C-alpha positions in Angstrom: 40.5 -19.1 42.5 44.0 -17.4 42.4 44.0 -13.6 42.3 45.4 -13.1 38.8 41.9 -15.2 37.4 39.6 -13.1 40.2 40.4 -10.1 38.8 40.7 -11.0 35.4 36.8 -12.1 35.5 36.3 -8.9 37.3 37.3 -6.6 35.1 37.1 -8.4 31.2 35.0 -11.8 32.2 31.9 -11.1 30.0 31.0 -13.0 27.3 30.2 -11.8 23.8 27.3 -13.5 23.4 26.4 -11.2 26.8 27.8 -7.8 25.3 25.3 -8.6 22.6 22.5 -9.1 24.4 22.0 -12.8 23.9 20.9 -14.5 27.6 22.2 -18.1 26.0 20.3 -20.7 26.4 20.2 -24.6 24.2 17.3 -23.0 22.9 16.6 -22.6 19.4 16.6 -18.6 18.7 19.5 -18.1 21.5 21.4 -21.0 19.8 21.3 -19.3 16.2 21.6 -15.9 17.6 25.0 -17.2 19.1 25.4 -18.8 15.5 24.6 -15.0 13.5 27.2 -13.1 16.1 29.6 -15.9 15.4 29.6 -15.0 11.5 30.1 -11.2 12.5 32.8 -11.8 14.3 34.8 -14.1 11.4 35.8 -11.3 9.7 38.4 -9.0 10.2 36.8 -6.6 11.6 36.4 -4.5 15.6 34.6 -7.0 17.8 32.8 -4.0 19.7 31.5 -3.0 15.9 30.6 -7.1 15.1 28.3 -7.2 18.5 26.4 -3.8 17.3 25.8 -5.5 13.9 24.2 -8.6 15.5 22.2 -5.9 18.0 20.9 -4.2 14.5 20.1 -7.4 12.9 18.3 -8.9 16.0 16.1 -5.2 16.6 15.6 -5.8 12.8 13.8 -8.8 13.4 17.2 -11.3 12.2 17.0 -13.2 15.4 15.6 -16.7 14.1 16.6 -18.4 11.1 14.0 -17.7 8.8 12.9 -14.1 9.9 17.0 -13.2 9.0 16.2 -14.7 5.6 12.8 -12.7 5.5 14.9 -9.2 6.2 15.9 -9.9 2.5 19.5 -8.9 1.2 19.4 -4.6 1.4 17.9 -4.8 4.8 20.3 -6.9 6.0 23.0 -4.7 4.4 21.1 -1.5 5.8 21.2 -2.8 9.1 25.0 -3.6 8.9 25.3 -0.2 7.9 23.7 1.3 10.7 26.7 -0.2 13.1 29.0 1.1 11.0 29.9 -2.6 9.4 30.6 -1.5 6.6 33.7 -3.0 4.8 31.8 -6.7 4.8 28.4 -5.2 4.6 27.5 -7.0 1.7 28.9 -10.3 1.4 28.5 -10.6 5.2 24.7 -9.6 4.0 24.7 -12.2 1.6 26.9 -15.1 3.8 23.7 -14.4 6.6 20.9 -15.4 4.2 22.7 -18.5 2.9 23.0 -19.6 6.9 20.1 -19.1 7.4 18.8 -21.1 4.8 21.2 -23.5 5.8 20.4 -23.4 9.4 15.9 -24.5 8.1 17.3 -27.2 5.6 19.8 -29.3 7.4 18.5 -28.5 10.9 14.5 -27.9 10.7 16.0 -24.1 11.9 16.9 -25.9 15.3 20.7 -25.9 16.2 19.7 -28.0 19.1 19.9 -30.8 16.7 23.4 -30.4 15.9 25.2 -32.2 19.2 23.2 -35.4 18.0 24.4 -35.0 14.2 28.3 -35.2 15.8 27.3 -37.4 18.4 29.0 -34.4 21.2 32.0 -34.8 19.5 33.8 -31.4 20.1 36.1 -32.0 17.0 33.4 -33.2 15.1 31.1 -30.2 16.1 33.9 -27.8 14.6 33.8 -29.6 11.4 30.3 -29.2 11.3 30.2 -25.7 11.8 32.4 -24.8 9.0 29.7 -26.4 6.7 28.0 -22.6 7.2 28.8 -19.7 4.6 30.9 -17.6 6.4 32.2 -19.8 9.5 35.8 -20.8 9.3 38.1 -22.5 11.6 38.5 -19.3 13.6 34.2 -18.7 13.5 33.5 -22.5 14.9 36.1 -22.0 17.6 34.2 -18.3 18.7 30.9 -20.6 18.3 32.7 -23.4 20.7 34.5 -20.7 23.4 30.8 -18.9 23.5 28.7 -22.3 23.3 29.9 -23.6 26.1 28.5 -22.1 28.5 25.4 -24.2 27.6 26.8 -27.4 26.1 29.0 -29.2 28.9 30.4 -31.5 26.1 32.6 -28.2 24.5 34.1 -28.0 27.6 36.9 -27.2 28.1 37.5 -25.0 24.5 39.9 -22.2 24.8 41.1 -21.4 20.8 44.6 -19.7 20.5 43.6 -16.3 21.2 42.4 -17.1 24.3 46.0 -19.4 25.2 47.7 -16.4 24.2 45.9 -14.4 26.8 46.8 -16.9 29.6 50.3 -16.8 28.0 50.3 -13.0 28.6 49.5 -13.2 32.0 51.5 -16.3 33.2 48.3 -18.6 33.1 48.3 -22.4 32.3 47.6 -23.0 28.7 47.5 -26.0 28.4 43.6 -26.3 28.3 43.0 -29.1 31.0 45.2 -27.2 33.3 43.6 -23.8 32.5 40.2 -25.1 32.7 41.1 -25.7 36.6 41.0 -22.2 37.5 37.4 -21.9 37.7 34.1 -23.5 37.8 32.4 -25.0 34.7 29.6 -22.2 34.4 32.7 -19.8 34.8 34.5 -21.5 31.8 32.9 -19.3 29.0 33.6 -16.0 30.8 37.6 -16.7 31.7 37.8 -17.6 27.5 36.0 -14.3 26.3 38.2 -12.4 29.1 41.3 -14.3 27.6 40.5 -12.9 24.4 40.3 -9.5 25.3 43.5 -9.8 27.1 45.3 -11.4 23.7 43.6 -8.3 21.6 44.8 -5.6 24.3 48.0 -5.0 25.5 47.2 -2.2 27.9 44.2 -4.3 30.0 47.3 -7.2 30.0 50.0 -4.8 31.6 47.3 -4.0 33.8 46.0 -7.1 35.1 50.1 -8.3 35.6 50.7 -5.5 37.0 47.6 -5.7 39.6 
């Protein structure tokens, strides 16, 4: 591992799932929480606010499909409001409820069925993820970027923002070459760190200077 990559992981190498208190495992609750976080990150809102909103929803009992649906529309709005997720709170509450229902209907509440549905094909997974209300191409990339930590068949997953971050640091912008910089278990951390670099020019400048 070169010095730039090592410093990058040290300073910014924490996934958004970790920030939201999600211990990501190939288990129904953890995968659903990641889907909720993905939905929240998919709107044009500060990532820290999206992470805080995920915390509030999980604390309120919305960490499972049934729990999120049971919360009710107003309770979801209130949870989002406590995290200052206010510009899109009402529409997001609706989408989250619809998403929870779809997970129960199409996957029996268990997203571990998604790999089987798509034949462990990453592109088909991105298409399937976009069937959930509130998740478009960007959201599908976010989910895959984080889920590669527990689903090896998604590796390597670097979205456009991650590749922009790599370019800022003078790192390879070819996903396969970029993946060679770290071990498989660090790919999700690397991708998240590069996204932060893409969004934060001061961080990028500091890392280049280092």
